[in-house]
C-alpha atoms as one frame of an Amber mdcrd trajectory, in Angstrom:
protein
   6.684 -21.444  36.817   5.969 -19.546  40.007   4.197 -16.198  39.977   7.407
 -14.289  40.761   9.139 -15.849  37.747   6.640 -14.259  35.348   8.383 -11.286
  33.692   5.548  -8.824  34.338   5.324  -9.695  38.016   9.098  -9.805  38.402
   9.400  -6.382  36.759   6.859  -4.865  39.143   8.618  -6.447  42.144  12.027
  -5.310  40.911  10.894  -1.710  40.546   9.546  -1.827  44.096  12.898  -3.169
  45.315  14.655  -0.371  43.426  12.579   2.285  45.168  13.385   0.778  48.558
  17.089   0.552  47.717  17.242   4.169  46.555  15.396   5.336  49.676  17.788
   3.382  51.912  20.786   4.776  50.041  19.625   8.339  50.714  19.156   7.894
  54.445  21.673   9.885  56.517  22.407   6.777  58.551  21.760   3.063  58.500
  23.743   0.123  57.118  22.189   0.357  53.678  22.927   4.034  53.148  25.680
   5.679  51.122  26.760   7.531  54.272  27.273   4.233  56.075  29.399   2.896
  53.209  31.493   6.062  53.199  32.013   5.761  56.943  33.393   2.220  56.913
  37.147   1.726  57.095  38.019   5.398  57.742  41.714   4.536  57.569  41.238
   4.516  53.798  40.322   8.102  52.862  37.655   8.931  50.312  38.711  11.256
  47.533  36.724  10.760  44.343  35.812  12.385  41.075  33.076  11.591  38.586
  33.058  11.196  34.830  30.504  10.249  32.214  31.542   7.573  29.741  29.726
   7.532  26.389  28.314   4.138  25.314  25.826   2.957  22.710  23.448   1.842
  25.484  23.383   5.048  27.553  25.932   7.389  29.125  27.528   5.686  32.121
  28.425   7.648  35.237  31.625   6.419  36.835  33.188   7.276  40.189  36.988
   7.333  40.188  39.168   6.570  43.211  42.860   7.370  42.912  45.731   5.950
  44.970  47.140   8.332  47.556  50.776   7.806  46.567  52.406   9.982  43.935
  54.038   8.434  40.909  53.505   7.518  37.271  49.961   6.991  35.913  48.445
   4.115  37.876  46.904   1.026  36.307  43.112   0.725  36.368  40.709  -1.648
  38.092  37.126  -1.379  36.822  34.515  -2.331  39.418  30.901  -3.362  38.853
  28.610  -3.325  41.896  26.137  -5.992  42.931  22.376  -5.851  43.297  20.847
  -8.644  41.246  21.210  -6.666  38.003  18.304  -4.634  39.391  19.442  -2.366
  42.223  21.574   0.739  41.470  23.906   0.234  44.423  27.074   1.956  43.230
  27.966   3.338  46.671  27.766  -0.046  48.383  31.218  -0.841  46.981  32.782
   2.397  48.194  34.731   0.632  50.999  36.145  -1.913  48.554  37.079   0.778
  46.030  38.890   2.869  48.644  40.721  -0.224  49.893  41.873  -1.280  46.426
  43.008   2.214  45.470  45.159   2.388  48.598  46.382  -1.192  48.899  46.710
  -2.197  45.240  47.898   1.210  44.044  45.338   1.412  41.254  42.814   3.882
  39.942  39.472   2.253  40.675  36.651   3.130  38.296  33.319   2.234  39.919
  30.650   1.978  37.220  27.040   3.094  37.637  25.753   0.800  34.895  22.184
   0.492  33.613  19.957  -1.968  35.473  16.895  -4.091  34.734  13.966  -4.149
  34.243  14.368  -0.750  32.561  17.456  -2.056  30.739  17.275  -5.858  30.460
  19.891  -8.139  28.940  21.953  -7.611  26.835  22.205  -3.894  27.738  24.218
  -4.170  31.023  27.049  -6.430  29.766  27.297  -4.547  26.486  27.527  -1.216
  28.300  30.033  -2.657  30.787  32.289  -3.827  27.975  32.089  -0.478  26.187
  33.065   1.303  29.413  36.125  -0.937  29.797  37.050  -0.462  26.159  36.730
   3.328  26.564  38.961   3.285  29.644  41.592   1.289  27.786  41.545   3.842
  24.961  41.168   7.068  26.945  42.690   6.358  30.360  45.821   8.309  29.519
  43.739  11.451  29.016  42.715  11.237  32.663  46.044  10.294  34.197  45.575
   6.499  34.270  47.439   3.742  32.474  44.629   2.096  30.510  47.048  -0.452
  29.060  47.214  -2.115  32.486  43.660  -3.119  33.255  41.686  -5.452  35.501
  37.940  -5.890  36.040  35.910  -7.187  38.928  32.661  -7.170  40.775  30.621
  -8.583  43.596  27.439 -10.614  43.035  25.806  -9.369  39.796  28.890  -7.210
  39.290  30.947 -10.393  39.191  28.651 -11.716  36.492  29.232  -8.532  34.490
  32.999  -8.765  34.995  32.909 -12.318  33.609  30.856 -11.079  30.646  33.349
  -8.277  29.993  36.246 -10.738  30.021  34.369 -12.998  27.607  33.665 -10.145
  25.181  37.305  -9.050  25.359  38.335 -12.600  24.444  35.943 -12.688  21.506
  36.740  -9.171  20.284  40.496  -9.477  20.593  40.809  -6.940  23.419  41.252
  -4.827  25.286  43.806  -6.762  27.256  42.602  -7.621  30.746  45.220  -8.771
  33.231  42.752 -10.133  35.811  39.036 -10.701  36.330  37.847 -10.767  39.941
  34.592 -12.686  40.389  33.309 -12.275  43.964  30.301 -14.560  44.786  28.971
 -14.114  41.226  25.795 -15.475  39.591  27.049 -17.459  36.588  24.186 -19.813
  35.728  20.799 -18.177  35.238  19.817 -21.045  32.926  19.256 -23.090  36.085
  16.190 -21.956  38.002  16.862 -20.383  41.372  14.375 -22.918  42.779  16.701
 -25.726  41.721  19.815 -24.305  43.399  20.912 -25.526  46.809  22.911 -23.795
  49.527  24.879 -25.392  52.337  22.423 -23.996  54.913  18.641 -24.134  55.146
  18.004 -20.386  54.950  20.653 -18.639  52.866  20.694 -14.851  52.474  19.844
 -15.103  48.785  16.518 -16.922  48.703  15.153 -18.658  45.582  12.257 -16.185
  45.323  14.762 -13.321  45.144  16.616 -15.118  42.385  13.400 -15.487  40.415
  12.716 -11.749  40.592  16.261 -10.830  39.614  16.614 -13.422  36.843  13.224
 -12.738  35.249  13.743  -8.977  35.381  17.232  -9.162  33.902  16.540 -11.820
  31.242  12.750 -12.001  30.708  13.025 -14.640  27.973  14.087 -17.925  29.613
  15.627 -19.070  26.322  18.194 -16.267  26.520  19.399 -17.288  29.976  21.738
 -19.869  28.444  23.671 -17.091  26.669  27.403 -17.157  27.377  27.261 -13.595
  28.750  24.639 -14.688  31.289  25.460 -18.297  32.138  29.107 -19.157  31.465
  28.766 -21.886  34.097  25.666 -23.299  32.400  25.654 -26.580  30.498  25.019
 -24.909  27.125  28.260 -22.910  27.045  30.990 -25.249  25.878  33.224 -22.821
  23.947  36.995 -22.934  24.324  38.025 -20.266  26.862  41.739 -20.529  26.204
  43.177 -17.015  26.281  40.496 -15.464  28.484  41.669 -13.114  31.232  43.122
 -14.876  34.289  40.601 -15.074  37.114  40.372 -14.846  40.869  37.109 -16.520
  41.890  35.919 -15.783  45.439  33.024 -17.784  46.879  31.144 -17.729  50.181
  30.718 -21.105  51.885  26.962 -20.823  52.501  26.000 -18.942  49.346  23.197
 -20.209  47.106  25.408 -19.254  44.141  28.549 -21.057  45.285  28.123 -24.215
  43.194  27.935 -22.355  39.880  30.984 -20.242  40.751  32.893 -23.417  41.600
  31.875 -24.953  38.263  33.125 -21.881  36.443  36.364 -21.859  38.407  36.917
 -25.459  37.325  36.193 -24.517  33.716  38.664 -21.635  33.907  41.248 -23.951
  35.414  40.871 -26.330  32.458  41.460 -23.338  30.167  44.592 -22.390  32.125
  42.962 -19.164  33.332  42.347 -19.717  37.044  44.730 -17.818  39.300  42.980
 -18.847  42.531  39.650 -20.030  43.864  39.347 -18.498  47.311  36.474 -19.812
  49.455  35.504 -17.669  52.448  34.433 -20.050  55.199  31.479 -19.568  57.517
  29.840 -16.759  55.535  26.977 -16.205  53.113  26.243 -14.019  50.100  27.047
 -10.351  50.703  28.963 -11.111  53.909  31.426  -8.277  53.367  28.695  -5.681
  53.811  28.236  -6.773  57.436  31.404  -8.479  58.661  34.243  -5.940  58.682
  36.884  -8.489  59.690  36.025 -10.947  56.936  35.627  -8.098  54.457  39.100
  -6.740  55.112  40.629 -10.219  54.913  39.040 -10.892  51.534  39.724  -7.405
  50.199  43.392  -7.967  51.053  43.375 -11.148  48.949  41.786  -9.256  46.051
  44.224  -6.341  46.396  47.197  -8.691  46.380  46.056 -10.340  43.155  45.207
  -7.024  41.472  48.572  -5.550  42.451  50.482  -8.571  41.136  48.493  -8.712
  37.891  48.951  -5.031  37.079  52.453  -4.428  38.389  55.216  -6.615  36.929
  57.506  -5.562  39.769  55.073  -7.010  42.310  54.978 -10.332  40.414  58.734
 -10.519  40.327  58.881  -9.796  44.068  56.575 -12.760  44.691
């Protein structure tokens, strides 16, 4: 075990990373700031509101993006941001949320969920599921159609979306029409040091994975849990009936292999809608490459729209 994999050291490092992320988010300019995220893709306007969703873990702040078109209550897509289960980077997904609201015609609920090491596993996936369950039950009170629901996320957010879909399967609902897993971590049971990328120096380095994994799940024995590592060898449960999935991978990503394994598992369960591999890019590519981002977001929007709108499915 390396020094960074020790829970105490990882926790200290994670808190330092959090402080840097929060400071960057508050800068008036710079790629890592909220202002920079809000300024991307200006053709998709930003009009949001905030709510607080009660959960047994802690109240969850959510940011709601509504479609610009008038009409009946829109279906809902619940988004979970990335950040290694450690960084509170809700605003980093603002461009994606605006895009989906406009192009998929959905209300996008972007969740500011609890993060580690302050809230280690199982707090984040439990809170995420309770938020989705609350939206399904109370969406109508806020002008959304909570009976038509999808979930998704990028990086750690994709891992949470997978965990939400798994809990919905086990709990008998709520019904989820689609889970969008965008370059997700799905096997924390395998050490980050033992994972291999297609390039020598991927964006997500093994030492980063050790900090994130040990902060999120300090006890290595818990990393085989099905809400943490559905692509791990220990999870062999029947997934028949789980929400259909769009799995998006990045060609050079350190996490690609585990996402591919999970896509294959979902396919065996009859739950894979598409595995879309983005060529020539690495983890988090959509935060830097506007062209690739818009191309992939269009794929996601198309699948969300078809899953939540029967008319769109019938139109092909």
